[in-house]
C-alpha atoms as an extended CHARMM CRD file, in Angstrom:
* protein
*
       126  EXT
         1         1  UNK       CA            -14.6740000000      -13.8090000000       -8.9410000000  PROA      1               0.0000000000
         2         2  UNK       CA            -14.0540000000      -14.3990000000       -4.9180000000  PROA      2               0.0000000000
         3         3  UNK       CA            -10.3060000000      -13.8470000000       -6.0200000000  PROA      3               0.0000000000
         4         4  UNK       CA            -10.7960000000      -10.1810000000       -7.6960000000  PROA      4               0.0000000000
         5         5  UNK       CA            -12.9470000000       -9.0190000000       -4.9380000000  PROA      5               0.0000000000
         6         6  UNK       CA             -9.7300000000       -9.9970000000       -2.2000000000  PROA      6               0.0000000000
         7         7  UNK       CA             -7.7070000000       -8.6480000000       -3.7670000000  PROA      7               0.0000000000
         8         8  UNK       CA             -9.7310000000       -5.2860000000       -4.7590000000  PROA      8               0.0000000000
         9         9  UNK       CA            -10.5890000000       -4.9740000000       -1.0750000000  PROA      9               0.0000000000
        10        10  UNK       CA             -7.0250000000       -5.9610000000       -0.0010000000  PROA      10              0.0000000000
        11        11  UNK       CA             -5.8790000000       -3.3290000000       -2.3060000000  PROA      11              0.0000000000
        12        12  UNK       CA             -8.0040000000       -0.8090000000       -1.5650000000  PROA      12              0.0000000000
        13        13  UNK       CA             -7.5790000000       -0.8340000000        2.2390000000  PROA      13              0.0000000000
        14        14  UNK       CA             -3.9050000000       -0.6400000000        1.7390000000  PROA      14              0.0000000000
        15        15  UNK       CA             -4.3000000000        2.1580000000       -0.8950000000  PROA      15              0.0000000000
        16        16  UNK       CA             -6.2780000000        3.8270000000        2.3710000000  PROA      16              0.0000000000
        17        17  UNK       CA             -3.7650000000        2.9060000000        4.8920000000  PROA      17              0.0000000000
        18        18  UNK       CA             -1.0830000000        4.5640000000        2.5700000000  PROA      18              0.0000000000
        19        19  UNK       CA             -2.7030000000        7.3730000000        2.7930000000  PROA      19              0.0000000000
        20        20  UNK       CA             -3.6180000000        8.1630000000        6.5140000000  PROA      20              0.0000000000
        21        21  UNK       CA              0.2820000000        6.5920000000        6.5160000000  PROA      21              0.0000000000
        22        22  UNK       CA              1.6090000000        9.8710000000        4.2140000000  PROA      22              0.0000000000
        23        23  UNK       CA             -0.8080000000       12.3590000000        6.0380000000  PROA      23              0.0000000000
        24        24  UNK       CA              0.5540000000       11.2490000000        9.2480000000  PROA      24              0.0000000000
        25        25  UNK       CA              3.7430000000       11.7450000000        8.2710000000  PROA      25              0.0000000000
        26        26  UNK       CA              3.4670000000       15.1670000000        7.0140000000  PROA      26              0.0000000000
        27        27  UNK       CA              1.1790000000       16.4100000000       10.1000000000  PROA      27              0.0000000000
        28        28  UNK       CA              4.2740000000       15.3590000000       12.1030000000  PROA      28              0.0000000000
        29        29  UNK       CA              7.0310000000       16.4880000000        9.6330000000  PROA      29              0.0000000000
        30        30  UNK       CA              8.4910000000       14.1820000000        8.5950000000  PROA      30              0.0000000000
        31        31  UNK       CA              7.5870000000       14.2520000000        4.8950000000  PROA      31              0.0000000000
        32        32  UNK       CA              7.2560000000       17.7030000000        3.3590000000  PROA      32              0.0000000000
        33        33  UNK       CA              4.2790000000       19.4840000000        2.9660000000  PROA      33              0.0000000000
        34        34  UNK       CA              4.3730000000       20.5430000000       -0.0170000000  PROA      34              0.0000000000
        35        35  UNK       CA              1.8400000000       19.9500000000       -2.3930000000  PROA      35              0.0000000000
        36        36  UNK       CA              3.0810000000       17.2150000000       -5.3940000000  PROA      36              0.0000000000
        37        37  UNK       CA              1.2090000000       16.2990000000       -8.1160000000  PROA      37              0.0000000000
        38        38  UNK       CA              2.8510000000       13.4350000000       -8.7150000000  PROA      38              0.0000000000
        39        39  UNK       CA              1.3490000000       12.0730000000       -5.6240000000  PROA      39              0.0000000000
        40        40  UNK       CA             -1.6760000000       12.9650000000       -6.7490000000  PROA      40              0.0000000000
        41        41  UNK       CA             -0.6580000000       10.8600000000      -10.7140000000  PROA      41              0.0000000000
        42        42  UNK       CA              0.4920000000        7.8120000000       -7.9450000000  PROA      42              0.0000000000
        43        43  UNK       CA             -2.8460000000        7.6850000000       -6.1970000000  PROA      43              0.0000000000
        44        44  UNK       CA             -5.2050000000        8.2370000000       -9.2530000000  PROA      44              0.0000000000
        45        45  UNK       CA             -3.0540000000        4.9330000000      -11.1570000000  PROA      45              0.0000000000
        46        46  UNK       CA             -3.2460000000        2.6810000000       -7.8100000000  PROA      46              0.0000000000
        47        47  UNK       CA             -6.8590000000        3.0580000000       -7.6770000000  PROA      47              0.0000000000
        48        48  UNK       CA             -7.5680000000        2.8290000000      -11.4770000000  PROA      48              0.0000000000
        49        49  UNK       CA             -5.2880000000       -0.5830000000      -11.0340000000  PROA      49              0.0000000000
        50        50  UNK       CA             -7.4710000000       -1.4620000000       -8.3200000000  PROA      50              0.0000000000
        51        51  UNK       CA            -10.8650000000       -0.6850000000       -9.4590000000  PROA      51              0.0000000000
        52        52  UNK       CA            -10.7810000000       -0.9180000000      -13.2930000000  PROA      52              0.0000000000
        53        53  UNK       CA             -7.7060000000       -3.1210000000      -13.6410000000  PROA      53              0.0000000000
        54        54  UNK       CA             -8.2500000000       -6.2030000000      -11.1460000000  PROA      54              0.0000000000
        55        55  UNK       CA             -8.3380000000       -9.2460000000      -13.5080000000  PROA      55              0.0000000000
        56        56  UNK       CA             -5.7280000000       -7.8560000000      -15.6530000000  PROA      56              0.0000000000
        57        57  UNK       CA             -1.7930000000       -8.8940000000      -15.9650000000  PROA      57              0.0000000000
        58        58  UNK       CA             -1.7940000000       -4.4770000000      -15.1090000000  PROA      58              0.0000000000
        59        59  UNK       CA             -4.0840000000       -4.4590000000      -12.3150000000  PROA      59              0.0000000000
        60        60  UNK       CA             -1.7150000000       -7.9150000000      -10.8930000000  PROA      60              0.0000000000
        61        61  UNK       CA              1.2050000000       -5.4660000000      -11.6960000000  PROA      61              0.0000000000
        62        62  UNK       CA              0.0330000000       -2.2770000000       -9.9070000000  PROA      62              0.0000000000
        63        63  UNK       CA             -1.5000000000       -4.0520000000       -6.4350000000  PROA      63              0.0000000000
        64        64  UNK       CA              2.0850000000       -5.6230000000       -6.5910000000  PROA      64              0.0000000000
        65        65  UNK       CA              3.3780000000       -1.5400000000       -6.8070000000  PROA      65              0.0000000000
        66        66  UNK       CA              0.3590000000       -1.2150000000       -4.0220000000  PROA      66              0.0000000000
        67        67  UNK       CA              1.2690000000       -4.2810000000       -2.1760000000  PROA      67              0.0000000000
        68        68  UNK       CA              5.0270000000       -3.8180000000       -1.9300000000  PROA      68              0.0000000000
        69        69  UNK       CA              4.8590000000        0.1120000000       -0.5810000000  PROA      69              0.0000000000
        70        70  UNK       CA              2.3900000000       -0.3570000000        1.9730000000  PROA      70              0.0000000000
        71        71  UNK       CA              4.4630000000       -3.7080000000        3.4070000000  PROA      71              0.0000000000
        72        72  UNK       CA              8.0640000000       -1.4680000000        3.0070000000  PROA      72              0.0000000000
        73        73  UNK       CA              6.4990000000        1.2640000000        5.5160000000  PROA      73              0.0000000000
        74        74  UNK       CA              6.8940000000       -0.7630000000        8.4830000000  PROA      74              0.0000000000
        75        75  UNK       CA             10.3060000000       -1.7160000000        7.5540000000  PROA      75              0.0000000000
        76        76  UNK       CA             11.7980000000        1.8780000000        6.4200000000  PROA      76              0.0000000000
        77        77  UNK       CA              9.8730000000        3.6450000000        9.6690000000  PROA      77              0.0000000000
        78        78  UNK       CA             10.7850000000        1.0630000000       12.2540000000  PROA      78              0.0000000000
        79        79  UNK       CA             14.1440000000        1.1690000000       11.6140000000  PROA      79              0.0000000000
        80        80  UNK       CA             14.7920000000        4.8130000000       11.8430000000  PROA      80              0.0000000000
        81        81  UNK       CA             16.0270000000        6.2970000000       14.6220000000  PROA      81              0.0000000000
        82        82  UNK       CA             13.3480000000        8.4320000000       15.0810000000  PROA      82              0.0000000000
        83        83  UNK       CA             11.1780000000        5.5650000000       15.2870000000  PROA      83              0.0000000000
        84        84  UNK       CA             11.0660000000        5.3110000000       19.8010000000  PROA      84              0.0000000000
        85        85  UNK       CA             10.3840000000        9.2010000000       20.4660000000  PROA      85              0.0000000000
        86        86  UNK       CA              7.7520000000        9.1870000000       18.0850000000  PROA      86              0.0000000000
        87        87  UNK       CA              5.4660000000        5.8940000000       18.7110000000  PROA      87              0.0000000000
        88        88  UNK       CA              6.1690000000        6.8780000000       22.4030000000  PROA      88              0.0000000000
        89        89  UNK       CA              4.9670000000       10.4510000000       22.2460000000  PROA      89              0.0000000000
        90        90  UNK       CA              1.6920000000       11.7910000000       21.6200000000  PROA      90              0.0000000000
        91        91  UNK       CA             -0.7410000000        9.7590000000       18.4880000000  PROA      91              0.0000000000
        92        92  UNK       CA              1.9850000000        7.5630000000       18.7360000000  PROA      92              0.0000000000
        93        93  UNK       CA             -0.8750000000        4.7090000000       19.0110000000  PROA      93              0.0000000000
        94        94  UNK       CA             -2.1870000000        6.0590000000       15.3360000000  PROA      94              0.0000000000
        95        95  UNK       CA              1.1400000000        5.8820000000       14.2350000000  PROA      95              0.0000000000
        96        96  UNK       CA              1.9220000000        2.3120000000       15.0760000000  PROA      96              0.0000000000
        97        97  UNK       CA             -1.2010000000        1.1650000000       14.4230000000  PROA      97              0.0000000000
        98        98  UNK       CA             -1.1640000000        2.0880000000       11.1080000000  PROA      98              0.0000000000
        99        99  UNK       CA              2.4590000000        1.0120000000       10.2090000000  PROA      99              0.0000000000
       100       100  UNK       CA              1.6130000000       -2.7510000000       11.8830000000  PROA      100             0.0000000000
       101       101  UNK       CA             -1.6460000000       -2.2650000000        9.4040000000  PROA      101             0.0000000000
       102       102  UNK       CA             -0.2910000000       -1.3520000000        6.4210000000  PROA      102             0.0000000000
       103       103  UNK       CA              2.6330000000       -4.7850000000        6.9290000000  PROA      103             0.0000000000
       104       104  UNK       CA             -0.5240000000       -7.0590000000        7.0550000000  PROA      104             0.0000000000
       105       105  UNK       CA             -2.3900000000       -5.3960000000        4.0710000000  PROA      105             0.0000000000
       106       106  UNK       CA              0.4850000000       -4.5680000000        1.9030000000  PROA      106             0.0000000000
       107       107  UNK       CA              1.9810000000       -8.2300000000        2.5750000000  PROA      107             0.0000000000
       108       108  UNK       CA             -1.3860000000       -9.6100000000        1.6800000000  PROA      108             0.0000000000
       109       109  UNK       CA             -2.3770000000       -7.9070000000       -1.3570000000  PROA      109             0.0000000000
       110       110  UNK       CA              1.7960000000       -8.4980000000       -2.4070000000  PROA      110             0.0000000000
       111       111  UNK       CA              0.9100000000      -11.9280000000       -1.5460000000  PROA      111             0.0000000000
       112       112  UNK       CA             -2.4050000000      -11.7730000000       -3.4260000000  PROA      112             0.0000000000
       113       113  UNK       CA             -1.4900000000      -10.0540000000       -6.4720000000  PROA      113             0.0000000000
       114       114  UNK       CA              2.2210000000      -12.2030000000       -7.3030000000  PROA      114             0.0000000000
       115       115  UNK       CA             -0.1400000000      -15.1930000000       -7.3120000000  PROA      115             0.0000000000
       116       116  UNK       CA             -2.9810000000      -13.6730000000       -9.5390000000  PROA      116             0.0000000000
       117       117  UNK       CA             -0.1450000000      -12.3800000000      -11.9790000000  PROA      117             0.0000000000
       118       118  UNK       CA              1.7520000000      -16.4860000000      -11.9560000000  PROA      118             0.0000000000
       119       119  UNK       CA             -1.6820000000      -17.1630000000      -12.6750000000  PROA      119             0.0000000000
       120       120  UNK       CA             -2.2430000000      -15.5650000000      -15.3990000000  PROA      120             0.0000000000
       121       121  UNK       CA              0.8810000000      -15.9920000000      -16.7870000000  PROA      121             0.0000000000
       122       122  UNK       CA              0.3870000000      -19.8050000000      -17.2250000000  PROA      122             0.0000000000
       123       123  UNK       CA             -3.0860000000      -19.5400000000      -18.7090000000  PROA      123             0.0000000000
       124       124  UNK       CA             -2.2010000000      -17.0500000000      -21.5600000000  PROA      124             0.0000000000
       125       125  UNK       CA             -1.9160000000      -19.0840000000      -25.1490000000  PROA      125             0.0000000000
       126       126  UNK       CA              1.6000000000      -19.7880000000      -25.0740000000  PROA      126             0.0000000000
């Protein structure tokens, strides 16, 4: 039971940080501010997989994706040409802190989901 609680909290933290980061990207003009039903569907699926399916394979796969996307944000942004200017500009502290937090929480979520998938694979009847 402890494992499920840990991965749910980690995944929810990753989702929260992802939404904060995407919002910050939109405010800064890095991402388009157009309404996106697809993004809302993805957010709902991330939340559904985290909250409703935490002990099932589908839940582990969804949380693995959450972890992957969260952990990928720092890699994508910190290698961009605009990163130094954004990091040293107004609001740069929040932008950089969110990237670091996303990398940590996302990496943990990814590892916990991969571990859960591995355990689910090994305990399935042959």
